[in-house]
C-alpha positions as CSV (number, residue, x, y, z in Angstrom):
1,M,0.0,0.0,0.0
2,K,2.8,2.3,0.9
3,K,4.5,1.6,-2.4
4,I,1.3,2.5,-4.3
5,L,1.0,5.8,-2.6
6,I,4.6,6.6,-3.4
7,I,4.1,5.8,-7.0
8,V,0.9,7.9,-7.2
9,A,2.8,10.9,-5.6
10,V,5.6,10.6,-8.1
11,I,3.2,10.5,-11.1
12,V,1.4,13.6,-9.8
13,I,4.6,15.5,-9.2
14,A,5.8,14.6,-12.7
15,G,2.6,15.7,-14.3
16,I,2.7,19.1,-12.6
17,G,6.3,19.5,-13.8
18,I,5.4,18.6,-17.4
19,Y,2.5,21.1,-17.3
20,F,4.6,24.0,-16.2
21,L,7.3,23.1,-18.7
22,V,4.9,23.2,-21.6
23,S,3.2,26.4,-20.4
24,N,6.6,28.2,-20.2
25,S,7.5,27.0,-23.6
26,R,4.3,28.4,-25.1
27,N,4.7,31.8,-23.4
28,K,8.2,32.2,-24.7
29,E,7.0,31.3,-28.2
30,N,4.2,34.0,-28.1
31,L,6.6,36.6,-26.7
32,N,9.1,36.0,-29.5
33,Q,6.3,36.2,-32.1
34,N,5.1,39.5,-30.7
35,Q,8.6,41.0,-30.7
36,G,9.3,39.9,-34.2
37,T,6.0,41.3,-35.7
38,P,5.3,44.9,-34.6
39,T,1.6,46.0,-34.3
40,V,0.3,48.3,-37.0
41,T,-2.2,50.9,-35.8
42,E,-4.6,51.8,-38.6
43,N,-6.7,54.9,-39.0
44,Q,-10.4,55.0,-40.1
45,N,-9.4,54.7,-43.7
46,N,-7.3,51.5,-43.1
47,K,-4.1,53.4,-43.7
48,P,-1.1,53.0,-41.3
49,S,-0.8,55.9,-38.9
50,G,1.0,58.9,-40.6
51,E,0.0,57.7,-44.1
52,Q,-2.7,59.7,-45.9
53,T,-4.2,59.7,-49.4
54,G,-3.8,62.6,-51.7
55,E,-7.5,63.6,-51.1
56,E,-6.9,63.7,-47.3
57,E,-3.8,65.8,-47.7
58,K,-5.8,68.4,-49.8
59,K,-6.7,71.2,-47.3
60,T,-10.3,72.3,-47.8
61,E,-10.4,74.9,-45.0
62,T,-8.1,77.1,-43.0
63,V,-8.6,79.0,-39.8
64,I,-6.9,82.3,-40.8
65,G,-7.4,84.0,-37.5
66,K,-9.5,84.6,-34.4
67,S,-11.9,87.4,-33.6
68,V,-11.6,89.6,-30.5
69,Q,-13.7,87.1,-28.5
70,G,-11.8,84.1,-29.9
71,R,-14.1,82.9,-32.6
72,D,-12.6,81.3,-35.6
73,I,-12.3,83.1,-38.9
74,I,-12.4,80.4,-41.5
75,A,-11.5,80.3,-45.2
76,Y,-13.0,77.5,-47.3
77,H,-11.1,76.3,-50.4
78,Y,-12.4,74.8,-53.7
79,G,-9.9,73.7,-56.3
80,S,-6.2,73.9,-56.1
81,G,-5.1,76.0,-59.1
82,E,-2.6,78.8,-59.0
83,K,-5.1,81.6,-59.6
84,E,-6.9,82.2,-56.3
85,I,-10.1,84.2,-56.3
86,I,-11.4,85.2,-52.8
87,F,-15.0,85.9,-51.9
88,V,-15.5,87.6,-48.5
89,G,-18.8,88.0,-46.6
90,G,-19.8,89.3,-43.2
91,V,-17.3,92.2,-43.0
92,H,-20.0,94.1,-41.2
93,G,-21.2,91.1,-39.2
94,G,-24.8,90.9,-38.2
95,Y,-25.6,94.3,-39.8
96,S,-25.0,92.7,-43.2
97,W,-26.0,89.2,-42.3
98,N,-27.3,88.5,-45.8
99,T,-23.7,88.7,-47.2
100,T,-22.8,85.7,-45.0
101,L,-25.8,83.8,-46.2
102,L,-24.8,84.6,-49.7
103,A,-21.3,83.3,-49.0
104,Y,-22.8,80.0,-47.7
105,D,-24.9,79.7,-50.8
106,I,-21.7,80.1,-52.9
107,M,-20.0,77.4,-50.9
108,D,-23.0,75.0,-51.4
109,Y,-23.0,75.7,-55.2
110,L,-19.2,75.2,-55.6
111,K,-19.5,71.9,-53.7
112,A,-22.3,70.7,-55.9
113,N,-20.7,72.0,-59.1
114,P,-17.0,71.3,-59.0
115,D,-16.7,71.4,-62.8
116,L,-17.0,75.2,-62.6
117,I,-13.5,75.4,-61.2
118,S,-10.8,74.4,-63.7
119,D,-7.5,73.1,-62.7
120,K,-6.1,76.7,-63.1
121,I,-8.4,78.1,-60.4
122,K,-8.7,78.0,-56.6
123,V,-11.7,79.6,-55.1
124,T,-11.6,80.7,-51.4
125,V,-14.7,81.7,-49.5
126,I,-14.5,83.6,-46.2
127,P,-18.2,83.6,-45.1
128,M,-17.8,85.8,-42.0
129,L,-14.9,88.1,-41.4
130,N,-16.6,89.6,-38.3
131,P,-18.0,86.6,-36.3
132,D,-18.4,88.6,-33.1
133,G,-20.6,91.1,-34.9
134,L,-22.6,88.3,-36.5
135,Y,-23.1,86.6,-33.1
136,K,-24.7,89.8,-31.7
137,V,-27.5,89.5,-34.2
138,V,-28.1,85.8,-34.9
139,G,-26.7,84.1,-31.8
140,T,-24.3,81.9,-33.6
141,T,-21.2,82.0,-35.9
142,G,-22.2,78.8,-37.7
143,R,-24.9,78.2,-40.3
144,F,-28.1,80.2,-39.6
145,S,-31.2,81.2,-41.4
146,S,-33.1,84.5,-41.7
147,I,-35.5,83.4,-38.8
148,D,-32.5,83.6,-36.4
149,V,-31.9,87.2,-37.1
150,S,-32.9,89.7,-34.4
151,T,-35.8,91.9,-35.3
152,S,-34.3,94.9,-33.4
153,Q,-32.8,97.5,-35.7
154,S,-30.6,98.8,-32.9
155,V,-29.2,95.3,-32.3
156,K,-28.5,94.9,-36.0
157,V,-26.6,98.2,-36.0
158,T,-24.4,97.0,-33.1
159,G,-23.6,93.9,-35.1
160,R,-21.8,96.1,-37.7
161,F,-18.9,96.4,-35.3
162,N,-16.5,93.9,-33.8
163,A,-16.3,93.3,-30.0
164,N,-14.0,96.3,-29.6
165,N,-16.8,98.5,-31.2
166,V,-14.5,99.1,-34.3
167,D,-15.8,99.0,-37.8
168,I,-13.4,96.5,-39.4
169,N,-13.9,98.1,-42.8
170,R,-12.3,101.3,-41.4
171,N,-9.3,99.5,-40.0
172,F,-7.2,98.9,-43.2
173,D,-4.1,100.8,-44.3
174,C,-5.6,103.0,-47.0
175,D,-6.4,106.5,-46.0
176,W,-6.9,105.2,-42.4
177,K,-8.3,107.5,-39.7
178,A,-8.9,106.9,-36.1
179,T,-12.5,108.0,-36.6
180,G,-14.3,107.1,-39.8
181,M,-17.7,107.8,-41.3
182,W,-20.7,105.6,-41.9
183,Q,-23.3,107.7,-43.6
184,S,-23.5,110.7,-41.1
185,I,-22.3,108.6,-38.1
186,V,-18.8,109.0,-36.7
187,E,-17.4,105.6,-35.9
188,S,-14.1,104.0,-34.7
189,G,-11.5,103.0,-37.1
190,G,-9.4,101.4,-34.4
191,S,-6.2,102.6,-32.7
192,G,-4.2,102.2,-35.9
193,P,-4.3,100.3,-39.2
194,F,-4.8,96.6,-38.6
195,S,-5.2,97.1,-34.8
196,E,-8.1,94.5,-34.9
197,P,-7.5,90.7,-35.1
198,E,-10.1,90.4,-37.8
199,S,-8.4,92.8,-40.3
200,K,-5.0,91.2,-39.4
201,A,-6.4,87.8,-40.3
202,I,-7.3,88.7,-43.9
203,R,-4.2,90.9,-44.2
204,D,-1.9,88.0,-43.3
205,Y,-3.8,85.5,-45.5
206,V,-3.7,87.9,-48.6
207,Q,0.0,88.8,-48.1
208,N,0.9,85.1,-47.8
209,H,-1.2,83.8,-50.7
210,K,-1.2,86.7,-53.2
211,P,-4.6,86.1,-54.7
212,T,-5.5,87.0,-58.3
213,A,-8.7,88.8,-57.4
214,V,-10.9,89.6,-54.4
215,V,-14.7,90.2,-54.2
216,A,-16.2,91.6,-51.0
217,F,-19.9,91.6,-50.3
218,Y,-21.7,94.3,-48.4
219,S,-25.2,95.7,-48.1
220,A,-27.1,97.8,-49.1
221,A,-26.7,100.0,-52.2
222,G,-27.2,97.7,-55.2
223,G,-24.0,98.0,-57.3
224,V,-20.5,96.8,-58.1
225,F,-17.8,99.2,-57.0
226,A,-14.2,99.4,-58.0
227,S,-11.4,99.6,-55.5
228,S,-8.7,102.2,-55.6
229,C,-6.2,103.9,-53.2
230,Q,-4.8,107.2,-54.4
231,N,-3.2,105.7,-57.5
232,G,-6.5,105.1,-59.4
233,I,-8.2,101.9,-60.5
234,L,-6.1,99.0,-61.5
235,P,-6.8,97.9,-65.1
236,E,-7.7,94.3,-63.9
237,T,-10.0,95.8,-61.3
238,R,-11.9,97.6,-64.0
239,T,-12.1,94.4,-66.0
240,I,-13.6,92.3,-63.2
241,M,-16.0,95.1,-62.2
242,D,-17.3,95.1,-65.8
243,I,-17.6,91.3,-66.0
244,Y,-19.5,91.1,-62.7
245,A,-21.8,94.0,-63.5
246,A,-22.6,92.9,-67.0
247,N,-23.6,89.4,-65.9
248,S,-25.3,90.2,-62.7
249,G,-27.3,93.2,-63.8
250,Y,-25.9,95.5,-61.1
251,P,-24.8,98.9,-62.2
252,A,-21.0,99.5,-62.1
253,Y,-19.4,102.4,-60.2
254,E,-15.8,103.6,-60.4
255,D,-16.2,105.7,-57.2
256,F,-18.0,105.4,-53.9
257,T,-19.5,108.8,-53.5
258,F,-22.2,108.3,-50.8
259,Y,-19.8,109.4,-48.1
260,K,-16.1,109.7,-47.4
261,L,-14.3,106.3,-46.9
262,S,-11.3,105.7,-44.7
263,G,-9.5,102.5,-44.0
264,D,-11.5,100.5,-46.5
265,M,-10.5,96.8,-47.0
266,S,-10.9,96.6,-50.8
267,N,-9.1,99.9,-51.3
268,W,-6.2,98.5,-49.3
269,F,-6.1,95.5,-51.8
270,A,-5.7,98.1,-54.5
271,K,-2.8,99.7,-52.6
272,I,-1.0,96.4,-52.7
273,N,-1.9,95.8,-56.4
274,I,-4.5,93.1,-55.9
275,P,-7.6,93.7,-58.1
276,A,-10.7,93.9,-55.9
277,I,-14.4,94.9,-56.2
278,N,-17.2,95.5,-53.7
279,V,-20.5,94.0,-54.5
280,M,-23.2,95.7,-52.6
281,L,-26.5,93.9,-52.3
282,T,-29.6,96.0,-52.8
283,T,-31.2,95.3,-49.4
284,H,-30.2,94.0,-46.0
285,D,-32.4,90.9,-46.3
286,D,-32.1,89.4,-49.8
287,V,-29.0,87.5,-51.1
288,E,-30.1,88.2,-54.7
289,W,-28.9,84.7,-55.6
290,D,-29.6,84.6,-59.4
291,K,-27.9,88.0,-60.0
292,N,-24.8,87.1,-57.9
293,L,-24.5,83.5,-59.2
294,A,-24.4,84.9,-62.8
295,G,-21.7,87.4,-61.8
296,I,-19.7,84.8,-59.9
297,K,-19.8,82.2,-62.6
298,A,-18.7,84.7,-65.2
299,L,-15.9,85.9,-63.1
300,I,-14.6,82.4,-62.3
301,R,-14.8,81.4,-66.0
302,S,-12.8,84.5,-67.0
303,Y,-9.8,83.1,-65.1
304,A,-10.3,79.5,-66.3
305,E,-7.5,79.6,-68.8
């Protein structure tokens, strides 16, 4: 009996030893396999980390700056050609809220009709240059509709200015003055040219990218106005003014004679030899889509070759 117990004990001990020996061997084998084959982390497009397709590398929007209150000023890009045409809305924020809606309509159209943009062209849309002013009137800096707009005229007027109570369109370096005029109202042009982050944002973008032409939208006067700064109208400015006016049906004006301008954005473009026009919508409520689409398409096509 004693011998049987001894034999059983030996068998049990041997079995335990064999189990641990096999287990250790398997663990070492798995460890070696893991060390020899590194793990590949993949992104949502099943590409190894750090590798992107050409489409992913193509930048479709750029934060070009921040407002006084820290809101993004965003430029949206369509196409990748060398000739860049910039469309700017919302310079006067919530006071001219329809210019931002028009810019959004332009963006939707370009996205739906990419064939309009040849490989020679890049179209950039900045829908709101004054997001703080827009926020005062519509309560957002993203997409909005006309039903979001405040019905108070006094609120709309405050939306013309940025959070420092400066008219951005009096803050550029062309005939700048500390106090500018808006109709018969005296308003602030800032402490100096480009004292405001919003004007600095588009200044820096334009100086870095050297666009072929710029179109800025305002309201309300109903016309296409040429830019100039002391040295007269650039020949190319006159050309794009005539193209836009002829196709949109807006009258063309070589001079803005309603009141004296100082620190105007488009006039500063002229100073640095960039052709620019102001398109002033007829009212503060309507985007006049058909008129502007015709002008925009004609202008883009004129740079297609």
